[in-house]
C-alpha angles and dihedrals in degrees: 000000000000091000092066130075125239091257093048092050093045090051093047094049090065085069088052089058104035095046088072085072091051096054102033102036106023101034116016130013103024096049090051091045091049094045091053091048092050092046091051088052091055098257113145121242095247092047094049089051089049093050090052089051092050091049092052089049092052098052093042090052091053093049092044090057097050099034100087093041094051090041091056091050090047091060088077116096112282095000097102092067092046094054092043090052093049094053091041091057092046091052099045096043093047091048090054090047090061086075091063100048113105108259093229094056101086093167093055089047089058091048092052090044088054092058092044091051092047089054095045097046093039092053089050091059091063094035090057091048090054089069090084089055098051105044147016129263090251092056097037099098093052094043093048092048090046089056093052091045091053089047093056093045095044095046092058092068098061088035092057090047092049093047091048093052093046095046094045090049093048091051093049095248092118116049094234134091123256088246092058090044089057090049090054088053090057091052091047089053094053093046093048091048093051095044097055094043091069095085091056092052090048103043112021120087134176103255098171118053148131117257114253116261138181117285095015094182095055091041090052091054090049092051091047091049091049092051091051092049092048096042090124088071087064098052095149091049093048095048092048092049090050092051090044090051091063106036098040088051090066093043094052094044093052091048096047098042103033095100094048089048092051090049091054088054090058099254115152122246091244093053092048094050092050092049092049091050091052089049091057092050094050094042094059099067092037091055090054090043090056088055092051094045091049088066090059103034101022126253092265094059091048089052087056089054093050094049092049090052090053091050088056089048092055093048093046091048089063090065096041113136113140140042089255089058090050090051091052091048093048093051091050090053091047092058093061110016097092096032097055092048095044095049092044089056095047094041090055092043089059092051099051127086102250097224089056096040095124093051092051094041084053087061089044086055096046092051092046095045097044086050088052088058093056097048100052090042090051092051093043096050094041091048092051096043096047098028086226123106091197091067089056093055092044090054089064092071092083090060092056092048093051091047091051093052094050093044089057088065095053113103121229115269116268116211113250092213139003109297118237122200116243108226115230117238 
């Protein structure tokens, strides 16, 4: 912690807070809660998994469309914080609202989940773009990995609390139903997220920006149009985004649909929650390790390692049968999940012009989110056609291979300006 500045730590601690959403809502408690609600309503296991995949595709499509436009507007002085705040409020309020949706209304649960996900993923667009404001290019890999590491560590605390409440309620120790215990978990998530976002609001400022000008909306569209027309000038950026489009698709799909996949295999809710908790614990040091190793072997080579691990994950998932197999799979994912995301963010952060960071992180978002449409749809359609969820996960391997090939053609980042060290506090 002493190696990082006040701004770097304040920025990273947002990950500590918001990652509670990722594990409890995206990955663990909400998918189980939703699957139980859908099953009680007579929806088959494969169909409920498919509907979850379609929902993820819908909200990612919406955000992918508006991401570059909002990102271009956010490049103006003071606008990055305003857009971040708006999505942050949408995400936290919608997450809390999940606790008040009737448990038998699985469709309304998906609608509320859509708004929560829009807020969470939208806020992350501007949070990621803040990385150019809080650190230098030389420190970016470590700071980005530090954020992911804090996220995995911090998310385990509300996750343990949520699991404890749910398990105690299911065993009759607490005088509440399992449904109400899950609702409490949703409220804990929102409260945790809000509490640890305070340092970012206090200490992080937009250092790189474009001066405000008349008709900012029309000017933003002109700048966006110019960037698209002159995309050939940003060959390294474009190639990286294309590679990112494919490999992050598989990463995001495995994260968002892992619990539903395990349920289809017949694994109990308790077993799944324990496995997911262990995954968070293991992922934290490995995310930081990726950052450290990137200083020795470069971020690009460590991205190669992460993609290869995920290829193994997809192949192994095809033969998944027992809880032991699921444990092995989860630990493999844990070794690279945080690292591949952290280094992708910092690698891209080094490539973008700092004054236009929001605009380019908008493109980073659109590539990532459109990719997130393809993966869940691929799993959903394959699962329904074959009646086997394992085939859906196995089909993702081609996305990682394509991403690996394109990434090999991306040149190493070249600093845009002399790099100054940021002195630790």
